[in-house]
C-alpha positions as CSV (number, residue, x, y, z in Angstrom):
1,M,-6.7,19.9,-21.0
2,T,-10.3,18.1,-20.5
3,P,-12.2,20.4,-18.1
4,L,-13.8,19.0,-15.4
5,S,-15.6,19.5,-12.5
6,A,-14.8,19.0,-9.1
7,A,-17.9,16.8,-8.2
8,S,-17.0,14.8,-11.1
9,L,-13.1,14.2,-10.1
10,R,-14.2,13.1,-6.8
11,R,-16.3,10.6,-7.9
12,H,-13.6,9.3,-10.1
13,V,-11.4,9.0,-7.5
14,V,-13.4,6.7,-5.6
15,A,-14.5,5.1,-8.1
16,A,-11.5,4.3,-9.0
17,Q,-10.5,2.1,-5.4
18,G,-12.8,-0.4,-6.6
19,Y,-14.1,-0.5,-3.3
20,S,-17.0,-3.5,-3.5
21,T,-20.4,-2.3,-2.6
22,R,-21.3,-6.0,-1.7
23,P,-20.3,-8.3,0.8
24,R,-18.4,-11.0,-1.4
25,R,-16.1,-13.7,-1.3
26,G,-12.4,-13.2,-2.8
27,T,-9.8,-16.1,-4.2
28,A,-6.9,-15.8,-4.3
29,A,-7.1,-14.4,-7.7
30,D,-8.5,-11.4,-7.0
31,V,-5.8,-10.5,-4.3
32,E,-3.6,-10.5,-7.6
33,A,-5.8,-8.2,-9.5
34,T,-5.8,-6.4,-6.7
35,V,-2.9,-5.6,-6.7
36,A,-1.7,-5.4,-10.0
37,R,-5.2,-2.9,-10.6
38,L,-3.8,-0.1,-7.5
39,G,0.0,-1.1,-8.3
40,C,0.8,-1.4,-5.1
41,V,-0.7,-1.7,-1.4
42,Q,1.2,-0.6,1.2
43,L,1.8,-2.8,4.2
44,D,2.0,-2.4,8.1
45,S,3.0,-4.0,11.4
46,I,-0.2,-2.7,13.3
47,S,-2.9,-5.0,14.0
48,T,-5.1,-3.1,16.1
49,V,-7.8,-3.6,13.7
50,A,-5.7,-6.1,11.2
51,R,-2.5,-6.2,9.0
52,S,-3.2,-2.7,7.0
53,H,-3.1,-4.9,3.5
54,R,-6.0,-6.6,4.8
55,L,-8.3,-3.8,5.0
56,T,-7.2,-2.6,2.1
57,L,-8.0,-5.4,0.1
58,L,-10.9,-6.5,2.4
59,S,-12.7,-3.3,1.2
60,R,-12.0,-4.1,-1.8
61,I,-12.4,-7.9,-2.8
62,G,-14.5,-8.8,0.0
63,T,-13.1,-12.3,2.6
64,Y,-10.4,-13.8,1.3
65,P,-8.8,-17.1,2.8
66,T,-6.2,-16.3,5.3
67,G,-2.5,-16.9,4.2
68,T,-3.4,-15.6,0.8
69,V,-1.1,-13.1,0.2
70,S,2.1,-15.1,2.4
71,K,1.4,-18.0,-0.8
72,L,1.2,-15.3,-3.3
73,L,4.7,-13.9,-2.4
74,R,5.9,-17.5,-1.9
75,S,5.2,-18.7,-5.8
76,G,6.2,-15.7,-7.2
77,R,3.2,-13.7,-8.3
78,L,3.3,-11.0,-5.2
79,F,6.4,-9.2,-4.1
80,E,7.3,-6.9,-1.8
81,Y,9.5,-3.4,-2.1
82,W,9.3,-0.2,-1.7
83,A,6.8,2.0,-2.9
84,H,4.9,4.6,-1.3
85,E,6.6,2.7,1.8
86,A,7.4,-1.5,1.8
87,C,4.3,-2.8,-0.4
88,L,2.9,-5.5,-1.5
89,L,3.6,-5.5,-5.1
90,P,2.6,-7.2,-9.2
91,I,5.8,-9.3,-9.9
92,E,5.2,-7.4,-13.1
93,L,6.7,-4.5,-12.2
94,W,9.7,-6.7,-10.4
95,P,12.3,-5.5,-13.2
96,L,11.1,-2.0,-12.5
97,M,12.2,-1.9,-9.3
98,R,15.0,-3.6,-10.2
99,S,16.7,-0.1,-10.9
100,F,15.7,1.2,-7.1
101,M,17.6,-2.3,-6.2
102,R,20.8,-1.0,-8.2
103,D,21.1,1.5,-4.7
104,R,23.0,-1.2,-2.2
105,T,22.2,1.6,0.2
106,H,20.0,1.0,2.8
107,P,17.8,4.3,3.5
108,W,17.5,4.1,6.9
109,W,21.2,2.3,8.1
110,G,23.3,3.5,4.8
111,P,26.3,0.9,3.4
112,I,25.8,-2.2,5.4
113,I,26.3,-4.3,3.2
114,E,29.8,-3.2,2.1
115,R,30.2,-2.2,6.0
116,E,30.1,-5.7,6.9
117,P,30.8,-7.5,4.3
118,A,31.1,-11.1,6.4
119,L,27.8,-10.9,8.3
120,A,26.1,-10.5,4.9
121,D,27.9,-13.4,3.0
122,H,27.0,-15.1,6.4
123,V,23.7,-14.3,5.9
124,M,23.5,-15.5,2.8
125,G,25.0,-18.8,3.1
126,A,22.7,-19.3,5.6
127,I,19.9,-19.2,3.3
128,R,21.4,-20.6,0.2
129,E,22.0,-23.8,2.8
130,R,19.0,-24.2,4.8
131,G,16.4,-22.2,2.3
132,P,14.1,-19.3,4.0
133,L,14.5,-17.8,6.9
134,G,13.4,-15.1,8.9
135,S,15.3,-13.0,11.6
136,R,14.6,-15.0,14.8
137,D,16.7,-18.4,12.5
138,F,20.0,-15.9,13.4
139,E,19.2,-15.2,16.7
140,G,21.6,-16.7,19.5
141,E,23.8,-18.0,17.2
142,R,26.4,-16.4,19.5
143,S,26.4,-15.0,22.7
144,G,26.5,-11.5,21.7
145,G,29.2,-10.1,18.5
146,M,28.1,-9.2,15.1
147,W,25.7,-12.4,14.3
148,N,23.3,-10.9,17.1
149,L,20.0,-10.7,16.6
150,K,19.8,-7.2,15.4
151,P,23.1,-6.6,13.3
152,A,21.2,-9.9,11.5
153,K,18.4,-8.0,11.4
154,R,19.2,-5.4,9.7
155,M,21.2,-7.0,7.2
156,L,18.6,-9.3,6.7
157,E,16.3,-6.0,5.4
158,A,19.3,-4.4,4.0
159,L,20.0,-7.6,1.2
160,W,16.0,-7.5,0.7
161,S,16.4,-3.8,-0.2
162,A,19.4,-4.4,-2.7
163,G,17.2,-7.4,-4.3
164,D,19.4,-10.1,-3.0
165,L,17.0,-11.5,-1.3
166,V,12.9,-11.8,-1.6
167,I,10.0,-12.4,0.9
168,A,9.4,-16.0,0.5
169,G,6.2,-15.1,2.3
170,R,6.1,-14.9,6.3
171,Q,5.0,-16.8,9.4
172,G,3.1,-14.6,11.4
173,F,4.1,-11.0,10.4
174,Q,7.7,-12.0,10.3
175,R,9.6,-11.7,7.3
176,M,10.8,-14.9,5.5
177,Y,14.0,-14.6,3.5
178,D,15.2,-16.3,0.2
179,L,16.7,-16.0,-2.5
180,P,15.5,-14.6,-5.3
181,E,16.3,-17.3,-8.1
182,R,13.6,-19.7,-5.6
183,V,10.6,-18.0,-5.9
184,V,11.1,-15.2,-8.8
185,P,9.3,-16.8,-11.9
186,D,12.8,-17.0,-14.2
187,D,11.0,-14.8,-17.0
188,V,10.9,-11.9,-14.6
189,L,13.4,-12.4,-13.0
190,G,15.6,-12.5,-16.8
191,A,13.6,-9.8,-17.5
192,P,16.0,-6.6,-18.8
193,V,16.0,-3.6,-16.4
194,P,14.2,-0.2,-18.4
195,G,15.8,2.7,-18.5
196,D,15.8,5.3,-15.7
197,D,13.6,7.2,-18.2
198,E,11.3,4.0,-19.1
199,V,10.8,4.0,-15.6
200,L,9.9,7.0,-14.5
201,R,7.4,7.0,-17.5
202,R,5.7,3.8,-16.3
203,L,5.8,4.8,-12.7
204,I,4.1,8.0,-13.5
205,V,1.5,6.2,-15.4
206,L,1.2,3.2,-13.5
207,A,0.4,5.4,-10.6
208,V,-2.4,7.8,-12.1
209,R,-4.1,4.3,-13.3
210,G,-4.4,3.2,-9.9
211,R,-5.4,6.1,-8.1
212,G,-8.3,7.2,-10.4
213,A,-6.3,11.1,-10.8
214,L,-3.4,12.3,-9.5
215,T,-1.1,16.2,-9.6
216,E,2.3,15.8,-10.3
217,A,2.9,16.3,-7.3
218,G,0.6,13.3,-6.2
219,V,2.6,11.1,-8.7
220,V,5.8,12.0,-6.5
221,E,4.3,10.6,-3.2
222,H,3.1,7.2,-4.7
223,W,5.9,6.1,-5.2
224,R,7.9,8.8,-3.0
225,L,10.2,9.5,-6.0
226,R,13.2,11.4,-5.2
227,G,13.9,14.8,-7.5
228,G,10.1,16.2,-7.0
229,T,8.1,16.9,-9.6
230,A,11.0,18.7,-11.3
231,R,12.5,15.3,-11.6
232,I,9.1,14.0,-13.3
233,R,7.6,16.9,-15.2
234,P,9.4,16.4,-19.1
235,H,8.6,12.6,-18.3
236,V,5.0,13.5,-17.9
237,A,4.8,15.4,-21.2
238,D,6.7,12.2,-22.7
239,V,3.3,10.0,-21.4
240,V,0.6,12.6,-22.3
241,A,1.8,13.7,-25.6
242,A,2.2,9.6,-25.8
243,G,-1.8,9.4,-24.9
244,E,-1.2,7.4,-22.5
245,L,-2.3,10.4,-19.7
246,R,-4.3,14.0,-20.8
247,R,-4.7,16.5,-17.5
248,A,-8.0,17.9,-17.2
249,E,-8.5,21.1,-15.8
250,V,-10.0,21.4,-12.5
251,A,-12.8,23.4,-11.9
252,D,-11.6,24.3,-8.7
253,G,-9.0,26.3,-9.3
254,G,-6.2,23.7,-8.4
255,A,-3.4,22.6,-9.8
256,P,-4.6,20.1,-13.1
257,A,-5.1,16.7,-12.8
258,L,-3.9,13.7,-15.0
259,I,-6.2,10.6,-15.9
260,A,-5.3,8.1,-18.2
261,A,-6.5,8.9,-21.8
262,D,-9.4,6.3,-21.8
263,A,-11.0,7.4,-18.4
264,D,-14.6,8.2,-18.3
265,P,-15.2,10.1,-15.3
266,G,-18.9,11.0,-15.8
267,A,-18.9,7.1,-15.6
268,A,-18.1,6.5,-12.2
269,R,-20.6,5.3,-9.4
270,P,-20.2,5.8,-5.8
271,A,-19.3,3.3,-3.3
272,G,-21.4,1.7,-0.4
273,A,-20.6,2.3,3.6
274,V,-17.0,1.1,4.0
275,L,-14.2,1.7,6.4
276,L,-11.1,2.1,5.3
277,S,-7.4,1.7,6.9
278,P,-5.5,4.5,7.5
279,F,-3.0,3.8,5.2
280,D,-5.9,3.5,2.0
281,N,-4.3,4.3,-1.3
282,L,-7.0,6.7,-1.6
283,L,-5.7,8.7,1.2
284,W,-1.8,8.3,0.0
285,D,-1.5,12.5,-1.3
286,R,-3.2,14.2,1.9
287,P,-3.2,18.0,0.0
288,F,-5.4,15.8,-2.8
289,A,-7.6,14.1,-0.3
290,E,-8.3,17.0,1.4
291,R,-8.9,18.6,-1.9
292,V,-11.1,16.0,-3.7
293,L,-13.3,14.7,-0.5
294,G,-13.0,18.1,1.7
295,F,-11.0,15.6,4.1
296,R,-8.0,16.1,6.9
297,H,-7.0,12.9,7.0
298,L,-4.7,12.0,10.4
299,I,-2.9,9.3,11.4
300,E,-2.4,9.4,15.5
301,V,-0.9,5.9,16.0
302,Y,2.5,7.7,16.9
303,K,1.2,10.5,19.4
304,P,1.0,10.5,22.8
305,A,-2.8,9.9,23.8
306,P,-3.1,13.6,25.3
307,E,-2.3,14.7,21.9
308,R,-5.0,12.3,20.0
309,R,-8.4,14.5,18.2
310,Y,-9.5,11.1,17.7
311,G,-8.3,8.5,18.8
312,Y,-5.8,5.5,18.2
313,Y,-6.8,3.3,15.5
314,V,-9.1,5.7,13.3
315,L,-10.7,4.3,10.4
316,P,-12.2,7.0,7.6
317,L,-15.7,6.1,6.9
318,L,-16.4,6.6,2.8
319,S,-19.9,6.4,2.0
320,G,-20.8,6.9,-1.7
321,D,-18.3,9.7,-2.8
322,R,-17.3,11.0,0.6
323,I,-16.0,10.4,3.5
324,V,-18.3,11.2,6.3
325,G,-16.6,10.5,10.0
326,R,-13.9,8.5,11.5
327,A,-14.3,6.1,13.8
328,D,-11.8,4.9,16.7
329,V,-12.1,0.9,16.3
330,K,-9.8,-2.0,17.8
331,A,-10.8,-5.4,17.6
332,D,-11.0,-7.8,20.6
333,R,-9.9,-11.9,19.4
334,A,-10.5,-13.1,22.4
335,A,-13.7,-11.7,23.0
336,R,-14.3,-12.0,19.2
337,T,-15.7,-8.6,19.1
338,L,-15.1,-5.8,16.7
339,T,-15.7,-1.9,18.8
340,A,-16.5,0.9,17.9
341,K,-14.8,3.1,20.7
342,A,-15.7,6.4,19.9
343,W,-17.4,8.3,16.0
344,H,-16.3,11.1,14.9
345,P,-19.3,12.7,12.3
346,E,-17.6,14.9,9.3
347,G,-19.2,18.4,9.4
348,R,-22.9,18.2,9.3
349,F,-23.5,14.1,8.9
350,R,-24.8,12.6,11.9
351,S,-26.2,9.7,10.8
352,T,-24.5,6.4,12.1
353,A,-26.4,4.6,9.9
354,P,-23.0,4.2,7.0
355,L,-21.5,3.3,10.2
356,E,-22.7,0.3,11.7
357,R,-23.6,-1.6,8.0
358,A,-19.2,-1.4,7.0
359,L,-19.1,-2.3,10.9
360,A,-21.0,-5.4,10.3
361,R,-19.5,-5.4,7.2
362,L,-16.4,-5.5,8.1
363,A,-17.0,-7.6,11.4
364,R,-17.9,-10.6,10.1
365,Q,-14.9,-10.4,7.2
366,L,-13.2,-10.1,10.4
367,G,-15.0,-13.0,11.7
368,L,-15.7,-10.8,14.8
369,R,-18.9,-9.5,16.4
370,P,-19.6,-5.3,15.7
371,V,-20.2,-3.3,19.0
372,H,-20.8,0.4,19.1
373,G,-19.2,2.1,21.9
């Protein structure tokens, strides 16, 4: 095993995320490349500040045009599918994800395609005839019954999960569904689906490269893989033996970390001051984040207000290679302000200078004025 100090591991994991150290403007190509480098970017509907994927991308590539992600989806350069959660993925991973689409049982609603074939045929026929449609396009077709909004919305999502439909962009945050052959490039659509063993080996390498370093448990968490570490352990051994990854023994005595064989943790450089989405890739594996960063991540948006410790939509503040605090942030688009309603520094850290810089940067990216609550 390669020995690695805890500080080197921390710097390497943070640097691997590619946070921008200065204000800049990004392009559609930058968005596409960033999603490819990270492997996947989580989506979330909460817009208290901005959608989670936008915060994740802003922190890495800077300001980019509104509507870029929808255009990349519509042109078949990105796609949406289950990964850590519902995520943006590079189109090159479509054949890998096809292996999961063979299970036509929706993770929440079970085998509804098989259970309601008439509704499935109706939804597919409407999209085949009319082009991309959202769930609202099926509302009010009949007064209740099987064609009302809720069943149609569930069927759309089940057909998407099974790969019969893809997301061809969004209107607002509503998904627009279309046939794969009208969106996914032909060479990708027709590519062979790898076997299960090859899929797992590739996902292991993609997770580690996208995150800089992970334990085996972290790889499982990255893709939410069934079967836990016992399932992936022999495949980890294969990619280590093949020279794609290597194991690093960490000086803190915790579980060995997997890192890319060509990684040089000693070359890592710190990030600037940046406010992170609560759903940022850096924080997906909470035990690993606590071990490496000394930061116990909490997401409290789903808790009743009296039970919250830090606030509703709390953004961790990264400065250099440390998370130095948390800010409860809210955007008021009518007033054109971005307000830090509360600031909770970590440990002995007390300076507000990194918060002021990061808040000003994020406000500028969103076209708002920073306000300290």
